[in-house]
MDAnalysis code that builds the backbone (N, CA, C; Angstrom):
import MDAnalysis as mda
import numpy as np

u = mda.Universe.empty(471, n_residues=157, atom_resindex=np.repeat(np.arange(157), 3), trajectory=True)
u.add_TopologyAttr("name", ["N", "CA", "C"] * 157)
u.add_TopologyAttr("resid", np.arange(1, 158))
u.add_TopologyAttr("resname", ["MET", "ILE", "ILE", "ASN", "PHE", "GLY", "ILE", "MET", "LYS", "GLU", "TYR", "TRP", "SER", "SER", "THR", "THR", "GLN", "ALA", "HIS", "MET", "PRO", "PHE", "TYR", "GLN", "GLY", "ARG", "CYS", "LEU", "THR", "GLY", "THR", "PRO", "VAL", "PHE", "GLY", "SER", "ILE", "ASN", "ASN", "TYR", "LEU", "GLY", "VAL", "MET", "PRO", "GLY", "ARG", "CYS", "ASP", "ASP", "LEU", "GLU", "SER", "LEU", "ILE", "TYR", "MET", "LEU", "ILE", "TYR", "PHE", "ILE", "ARG", "GLY", "SER", "LEU", "PRO", "TRP", "LEU", "THR", "SER", "ASP", "HIS", "GLU", "LYS", "LEU", "SER", "SER", "SER", "SER", "ILE", "LEU", "ALA", "HIS", "LYS", "VAL", "ASP", "THR", "ASN", "ILE", "GLU", "ALA", "LEU", "CYS", "LEU", "ARG", "ILE", "PRO", "PRO", "GLU", "ILE", "THR", "THR", "MET", "LEU", "ILE", "TYR", "SER", "ARG", "ASN", "LEU", "ALA", "PHE", "SER", "GLU", "ASP", "PRO", "ASP", "CYS", "ASN", "TYR", "LEU", "ARG", "SER", "LEU", "LEU", "HIS", "ASP", "VAL", "TYR", "ALA", "THR", "LEU", "PRO", "ALA", "PRO", "ALA", "MET", "HIS", "SER", "LEU", "ASP", "PHE", "SER", "GLN", "SER", "ASN", "ASP", "LEU", "VAL", "THR", "HIS", "PRO", "ALA", "CYS", "HIS", "VAL"])
u.atoms.positions = np.array([
    [31.952, -45.952, -61.625],
    [31.979, -47.124, -60.693],
    [30.476, -46.927, -59.860],
    [29.850, -48.012, -60.203],
    [28.503, -47.873, -59.378],
    [28.472, -48.470, -58.128],
    [29.221, -49.760, -58.090],
    [29.439, -50.277, -56.788],
    [30.792, -50.532, -56.372],
    [30.844, -50.003, -54.955],
    [32.208, -49.971, -54.481],
    [32.595, -51.163, -53.743],
    [33.081, -52.031, -54.243],
    [33.364, -53.286, -53.641],
    [34.404, -53.339, -52.638],
    [35.144, -52.156, -52.488],
    [35.777, -51.888, -51.367],
    [35.409, -52.046, -49.823],
    [34.254, -51.500, -49.801],
    [33.759, -51.434, -48.631],
    [32.620, -52.931, -48.332],
    [32.566, -53.618, -49.142],
    [31.719, -54.761, -48.903],
    [32.183, -55.765, -47.775],
    [31.157, -56.117, -47.269],
    [31.370, -57.141, -45.985],
    [30.321, -58.381, -46.338],
    [30.916, -59.624, -45.718],
    [30.137, -60.793, -45.798],
    [28.910, -60.557, -44.899],
    [27.605, -61.076, -45.154],
    [26.732, -61.098, -44.256],
    [26.389, -62.328, -43.842],
    [26.983, -63.419, -44.156],
    [26.771, -64.785, -43.610],
    [28.303, -65.107, -43.139],
    [28.477, -65.667, -41.850],
    [29.511, -66.207, -41.147],
    [29.707, -67.801, -41.390],
    [30.780, -68.138, -42.055],
    [30.991, -69.473, -42.442],
    [31.250, -70.486, -41.075],
    [31.710, -69.604, -40.102],
    [32.222, -70.119, -38.903],
    [30.989, -70.457, -38.157],
    [30.157, -69.626, -37.941],
    [28.866, -69.778, -37.084],
    [27.622, -70.133, -37.653],
    [27.881, -70.101, -39.217],
    [26.576, -70.580, -40.126],
    [25.470, -69.775, -39.827],
    [25.584, -68.491, -39.174],
    [24.611, -67.412, -38.985],
    [24.811, -66.183, -39.878],
    [23.595, -65.240, -39.769],
    [23.900, -64.000, -40.252],
    [24.571, -63.157, -39.353],
    [25.376, -62.236, -39.848],
    [26.251, -61.319, -39.042],
    [25.189, -60.509, -38.187],
    [25.540, -60.408, -37.020],
    [24.840, -59.894, -35.995],
    [24.350, -58.375, -36.097],
    [23.309, -57.972, -35.718],
    [22.691, -56.595, -35.752],
    [23.430, -55.597, -34.817],
    [23.865, -54.598, -35.401],
    [24.562, -53.801, -34.238],
    [24.446, -52.356, -34.792],
    [24.469, -51.319, -33.950],
    [24.293, -49.888, -34.190],
    [25.676, -49.198, -33.660],
    [25.711, -47.985, -34.033],
    [26.908, -47.272, -33.494],
    [28.064, -47.242, -34.447],
    [27.913, -47.361, -35.967],
    [28.792, -47.229, -36.738],
    [28.497, -45.866, -37.370],
    [29.795, -45.524, -38.384],
    [29.432, -44.216, -38.884],
    [28.945, -44.599, -40.205],
    [28.428, -43.555, -40.862],
    [27.890, -43.625, -42.254],
    [29.061, -44.473, -43.062],
    [28.450, -45.482, -43.921],
    [29.480, -46.050, -44.884],
    [28.812, -45.864, -46.216],
    [29.759, -45.411, -47.101],
    [29.322, -45.510, -48.577],
    [29.137, -43.798, -49.118],
    [28.345, -43.678, -49.885],
    [28.073, -42.411, -50.489],
    [26.877, -41.890, -49.797],
    [26.835, -40.667, -49.100],
    [25.651, -40.316, -48.401],
    [24.331, -40.117, -49.239],
    [24.392, -39.671, -50.670],
    [23.381, -39.471, -51.179],
    [22.496, -40.694, -51.565],
    [23.180, -41.847, -51.698],
    [22.593, -43.049, -52.076],
    [22.528, -43.902, -50.848],
    [22.890, -43.646, -49.684],
    [22.996, -44.437, -48.433],
    [21.376, -44.847, -47.995],
    [21.435, -45.882, -47.150],
    [20.032, -46.161, -46.879],
    [19.710, -45.252, -45.178],
    [18.405, -44.941, -45.001],
    [18.164, -44.408, -43.890],
    [18.796, -45.177, -42.835],
    [18.546, -46.319, -42.592],
    [19.424, -47.196, -41.474],
    [20.930, -47.049, -41.296],
    [21.599, -46.865, -42.516],
    [22.990, -46.586, -42.566],
    [23.246, -45.207, -41.759],
    [22.373, -44.230, -42.041],
    [22.503, -42.852, -41.379],
    [22.233, -42.988, -40.004],
    [21.473, -43.911, -39.667],
    [21.022, -43.936, -38.096],
    [22.158, -44.858, -37.553],
    [23.220, -45.337, -38.109],
    [24.420, -45.985, -37.424],
    [24.255, -47.407, -37.481],
    [23.164, -47.933, -38.105],
    [22.846, -49.348, -38.100],
    [23.847, -49.964, -39.159],
    [24.607, -51.091, -38.874],
    [25.535, -51.606, -39.718],
    [24.538, -52.130, -40.956],
    [25.151, -51.828, -42.302],
    [24.220, -52.142, -43.508],
    [24.320, -53.397, -43.798],
    [22.925, -54.046, -44.099],
    [22.619, -55.402, -44.537],
    [22.156, -55.206, -46.017],
    [21.698, -56.498, -46.285],
    [21.189, -56.541, -47.856],
    [20.045, -55.572, -47.985],
    [19.220, -55.222, -46.858],
    [17.918, -54.444, -47.110],
    [18.503, -53.188, -47.507],
    [19.682, -52.773, -47.026],
    [20.166, -51.424, -47.168],
    [20.725, -51.191, -48.430],
    [21.533, -52.409, -48.936],
    [22.115, -52.677, -50.387],
    [21.026, -52.335, -51.373],
    [19.939, -52.904, -51.122],
    [18.693, -52.679, -52.240],
    [18.341, -51.241, -52.091],
    [18.119, -50.712, -50.804],
    [17.484, -49.328, -50.722],
    [18.574, -48.433, -51.549],
    [19.612, -48.565, -51.212],
    [20.709, -47.720, -52.032],
    [20.824, -48.103, -53.476],
    [20.705, -49.089, -54.215],
    [20.411, -49.523, -55.359],
    [19.058, -48.761, -56.034],
    [17.906, -48.722, -55.327],
    [16.573, -48.317, -55.585],
    [16.887, -46.617, -55.777],
    [17.479, -46.273, -54.747],
    [18.088, -44.872, -55.118],
    [18.660, -44.480, -56.325],
    [19.653, -45.262, -56.680],
    [20.438, -44.977, -57.923],
    [19.385, -45.177, -59.213],
    [18.669, -46.218, -59.036],
    [17.693, -46.419, -60.056],
    [16.715, -45.234, -60.208],
    [16.331, -44.620, -59.145],
    [15.382, -43.521, -59.218],
    [16.373, -42.283, -59.841],
    [17.404, -42.026, -59.456],
    [18.205, -41.187, -59.943],
    [18.465, -41.175, -61.285],
    [18.576, -42.466, -61.717],
    [18.981, -42.685, -63.244],
    [17.656, -42.295, -63.804],
    [16.538, -42.602, -63.430],
    [15.495, -42.137, -64.240],
    [14.874, -41.007, -64.318],
    [15.092, -40.264, -63.176],
    [14.696, -38.916, -62.840],
    [15.712, -37.804, -63.151],
    [17.068, -38.417, -62.834],
    [18.229, -37.227, -63.271],
    [18.359, -36.587, -62.024],
    [17.573, -36.639, -60.848],
    [18.010, -36.146, -59.719],
    [16.975, -36.742, -58.363],
    [17.537, -36.403, -57.230],
    [16.804, -36.950, -55.928],
    [16.640, -35.449, -55.188],
    [15.502, -35.362, -54.354],
    [15.321, -34.385, -53.528],
    [16.544, -33.728, -52.574],
    [17.157, -34.607, -52.202],
    [18.405, -34.398, -51.373],
    [19.799, -34.086, -51.916],
    [19.737, -34.148, -53.494],
    [20.776, -34.092, -54.207],
    [21.088, -32.362, -54.726],
    [21.962, -31.703, -54.315],
    [22.076, -30.378, -54.791],
    [23.399, -30.429, -55.711],
    [23.491, -29.167, -56.080],
    [24.341, -28.802, -56.983],
    [25.689, -29.066, -56.542],
    [26.874, -29.227, -57.107],
    [28.213, -29.325, -56.654],
    [28.563, -28.365, -55.813],
    [28.326, -27.154, -56.047],
    [28.787, -25.916, -55.222],
    [27.979, -25.860, -53.841],
    [26.824, -26.607, -53.736],
    [26.159, -26.573, -52.362],
    [25.997, -28.116, -51.914],
    [26.991, -28.185, -51.052],
    [26.758, -29.692, -50.391],
    [26.124, -29.467, -49.043],
    [25.099, -30.521, -48.997],
    [24.068, -30.695, -47.647],
    [25.090, -31.608, -46.975],
    [24.889, -31.412, -45.537],
    [25.327, -32.146, -44.575],
    [24.693, -33.420, -44.503],
    [25.256, -34.451, -43.717],
    [24.522, -35.951, -43.721],
    [23.261, -35.773, -43.032],
    [23.457, -34.981, -41.896],
    [22.131, -34.572, -41.192],
    [20.724, -34.075, -42.100],
    [21.145, -33.231, -42.991],
    [20.314, -32.577, -43.769],
    [19.871, -33.612, -44.827],
    [20.724, -34.476, -45.390],
    [20.320, -35.411, -46.396],
    [19.317, -36.428, -45.607],
    [19.879, -36.750, -44.492],
    [18.716, -37.799, -43.581],
    [17.579, -37.263, -43.470],
    [17.462, -35.974, -42.987],
    [16.231, -35.283, -42.971],
    [15.305, -35.216, -44.002],
    [15.894, -34.961, -45.289],
    [15.222, -35.207, -46.567],
    [14.778, -36.490, -46.813],
    [15.483, -37.596, -46.505],
    [15.038, -38.891, -46.931],
    [13.945, -39.325, -45.994],
    [14.036, -38.897, -44.678],
    [13.009, -39.400, -43.790],
    [11.734, -38.793, -44.167],
    [11.801, -37.080, -44.545],
    [10.657, -36.391, -44.516],
    [9.975, -36.720, -46.031],
    [10.869, -37.193, -47.137],
    [10.269, -37.294, -48.234],
    [9.349, -38.592, -48.442],
    [7.859, -38.076, -48.908],
    [7.096, -39.326, -49.214],
    [7.492, -40.122, -50.172],
    [7.262, -41.464, -50.179],
    [7.864, -42.472, -50.975],
    [6.990, -41.989, -52.330],
    [6.057, -41.915, -52.408],
    [5.150, -41.518, -53.569],
    [5.422, -40.387, -54.159],
    [5.944, -39.335, -53.503],
    [6.261, -37.971, -54.188],
    [7.705, -38.300, -54.803],
    [8.392, -39.205, -53.908],
    [10.003, -39.286, -54.514],
    [10.048, -40.277, -55.744],
    [8.961, -41.144, -55.976],
    [8.700, -41.919, -57.199],
    [7.428, -41.612, -58.127],
    [7.367, -40.098, -58.070],
    [6.313, -39.578, -58.956],
    [6.748, -39.739, -60.516],
    [5.836, -40.352, -61.132],
    [6.066, -40.090, -62.653],
    [7.321, -41.309, -62.973],
    [7.476, -42.132, -62.208],
    [8.483, -43.155, -62.618],
    [7.678, -44.672, -62.576],
    [8.122, -45.660, -63.170],
    [7.357, -46.835, -63.222],
    [6.965, -47.403, -61.612],
    [5.905, -47.684, -61.488],
    [5.358, -48.198, -60.103],
    [5.874, -49.275, -59.523],
    [6.656, -50.036, -60.252],
    [7.545, -51.054, -59.873],
    [8.644, -50.705, -59.107],
    [9.213, -49.498, -59.351],
    [10.353, -49.033, -58.614],
    [9.629, -48.486, -57.127],
    [8.650, -48.021, -57.076],
    [7.927, -47.512, -55.853],
    [7.810, -48.753, -55.044],
    [7.489, -50.080, -55.636],
    [7.117, -51.220, -54.662],
    [8.396, -51.794, -54.362],
    [9.629, -51.534, -55.119],
    [10.899, -52.188, -54.695],
    [11.084, -51.248, -53.559],
    [11.085, -49.935, -53.488],
    [11.765, -49.186, -52.368],
    [10.755, -49.564, -51.133],
    [9.642, -49.622, -51.153],
    [8.784, -49.940, -50.037],
    [9.072, -51.414, -49.625],
    [9.265, -52.168, -50.488],
    [9.608, -53.752, -50.011],
    [11.019, -53.576, -49.348],
    [12.071, -52.914, -49.808],
    [13.337, -52.790, -49.507],
    [13.254, -52.265, -47.784],
    [12.503, -51.194, -47.719],
    [12.457, -50.600, -46.321],
    [11.773, -51.333, -45.281],
    [10.786, -52.171, -45.836],
    [10.117, -53.338, -44.740],
    [11.069, -54.588, -44.640],
    [12.116, -54.733, -45.273],
    [12.883, -56.078, -44.977],
    [13.369, -55.888, -43.689],
    [13.499, -56.918, -42.769],
    [14.378, -57.121, -41.677],
    [15.820, -57.259, -42.032],
    [16.592, -56.720, -41.030],
    [17.968, -56.815, -41.201],
    [18.566, -58.167, -41.643],
    [18.252, -59.139, -41.015],
    [18.651, -60.421, -41.513],
    [17.806, -61.267, -42.248],
    [16.637, -60.539, -42.764],
    [15.696, -61.214, -43.721],
    [16.338, -61.447, -45.297],
    [16.044, -62.642, -45.726],
    [16.516, -62.906, -47.219],
    [15.544, -62.136, -47.973],
    [15.981, -61.320, -48.892],
    [15.277, -60.711, -50.008],
    [14.636, -61.641, -50.974],
    [13.683, -61.538, -51.455],
    [13.167, -62.352, -52.362],
    [13.462, -61.942, -53.910],
    [14.669, -62.442, -54.178],
    [15.239, -61.936, -55.422],
    [14.423, -62.282, -56.556],
    [13.646, -63.596, -56.612],
    [12.667, -63.666, -57.660],
    [11.570, -62.693, -57.971],
    [11.402, -62.122, -56.746],
    [10.114, -61.066, -56.893],
    [10.935, -59.887, -57.324],
    [11.862, -59.578, -56.824],
    [12.668, -58.042, -57.445],
    [12.913, -58.347, -58.799],
    [13.394, -59.514, -59.141],
    [13.831, -59.649, -60.570],
    [12.278, -59.407, -61.488],
    [11.248, -59.957, -61.062],
    [10.091, -59.905, -61.722],
    [9.579, -58.450, -61.787],
    [9.597, -57.563, -60.746],
    [9.378, -56.254, -60.801],
    [10.398, -55.627, -62.118],
    [11.609, -55.954, -61.857],
    [12.421, -55.373, -62.900],
    [12.152, -55.681, -64.409],
    [11.592, -56.772, -64.579],
    [11.316, -57.390, -65.742],
    [10.067, -56.577, -66.130],
    [9.266, -56.292, -65.256],
    [7.932, -55.705, -65.654],
    [8.252, -54.371, -66.173],
    [9.280, -53.541, -65.371],
    [9.631, -52.253, -66.067],
    [10.156, -52.290, -67.760],
    [11.202, -53.261, -67.540],
    [11.570, -53.509, -68.983],
    [10.750, -53.799, -69.914],
    [9.710, -54.639, -69.742],
    [8.707, -54.898, -70.615],
    [7.805, -53.699, -71.022],
    [7.787, -52.833, -70.258],
    [7.212, -51.498, -70.799],
    [7.617, -50.627, -71.276],
    [9.053, -50.802, -71.514],
    [9.970, -49.950, -72.447],
    [9.343, -50.011, -73.771],
    [9.307, -48.987, -74.618],
    [8.953, -49.007, -75.970],
    [10.107, -49.956, -76.847],
    [9.386, -50.516, -77.884],
    [10.269, -51.605, -78.631],
    [11.617, -50.996, -79.039],
    [11.854, -49.839, -79.701],
    [13.120, -49.443, -79.836],
    [14.053, -49.422, -78.679],
    [13.494, -48.984, -77.436],
    [14.280, -48.847, -76.229],
    [15.035, -50.143, -75.949],
    [14.112, -51.136, -76.117],
    [14.538, -52.561, -75.631],
    [15.765, -53.005, -76.361],
    [16.107, -52.401, -77.587],
    [17.443, -52.705, -78.183],
    [18.644, -51.959, -78.156],
    [18.275, -50.852, -77.611],
    [19.217, -49.683, -77.498],
    [19.641, -49.153, -76.248],
    [19.579, -50.062, -75.241],
    [20.339, -49.739, -73.701],
    [21.628, -49.930, -73.912],
    [22.415, -49.466, -74.798],
    [23.729, -49.635, -74.854],
    [24.527, -48.395, -74.505],
    [25.036, -48.444, -73.277],
    [25.607, -47.151, -72.674],
    [26.941, -46.871, -73.015],
    [27.340, -47.769, -74.041],
    [28.550, -47.173, -74.798],
    [28.381, -46.184, -75.985],
    [27.094, -46.041, -76.375],
    [26.764, -45.098, -77.266],
    [26.572, -43.859, -76.756],
    [27.278, -42.839, -77.218],
    [27.147, -41.298, -76.655],
    [25.575, -41.083, -77.099],
    [25.175, -40.150, -76.097],
    [24.020, -39.372, -76.126],
    [22.784, -40.262, -76.730],
    [22.792, -41.333, -76.277],
    [21.410, -42.436, -76.740],
    [20.921, -42.917, -75.582],
    [21.109, -42.482, -74.436],
    [20.412, -42.756, -73.151],
    [18.855, -42.961, -73.432],
    [18.226, -43.931, -73.072],
    [16.810, -43.982, -73.318],
    [16.114, -44.175, -72.176],
    [14.923, -43.587, -71.876],
    [14.340, -43.693, -70.603],
    [12.918, -43.901, -71.074],
    [12.283, -44.568, -70.040],
    [10.832, -44.700, -69.962],
    [9.840, -43.387, -70.391],
    [8.867, -43.402, -71.209],
    [8.381, -42.257, -71.454],
    [7.609, -41.512, -69.977],
    [7.048, -42.580, -69.378],
    [6.376, -41.905, -68.221],
    [7.274, -41.458, -66.957],
    [8.723, -41.681, -67.529],
    [9.746, -41.151, -66.376],
    [10.273, -39.796, -66.429],
    [9.749, -39.053, -67.583],
    [10.406, -37.957, -67.729],
    [9.722, -36.936, -66.676],
    [10.551, -36.154, -65.921],
    [9.970, -35.206, -65.028],
    [9.817, -33.854, -65.494],
])
């Protein structure tokens, strides 16, 4: 499962007709490897944090690793993972992956807590990534086929 809807929360109150209030002091929610920096800092996750987490997953799918992801027998503490995320330069993290992914990560980190993400802009970036895939790959992104995972040629690390 990629998305855990069990920890999902509404961001909009139908009672107050307003975005949920910003507050800090929470424990980390979700998977530490993919959690946003704000989530580590105790900020209640918002849509910007969901995007940041999704982009970490995209980077992981493309690269096969993240700088703060270790082997199964060596677990990093949450504080170590946070330090890695804060200290890792975005350009280094996104080295040799489509530049649109870098743009998406920068965009998500610059979104304010209650700001509406521009879904059309994000969709256009993903479309640009998809358009750069070689022609055979565009038709073989069927993950039910074993051993047929196709990645962008520039994405190999």
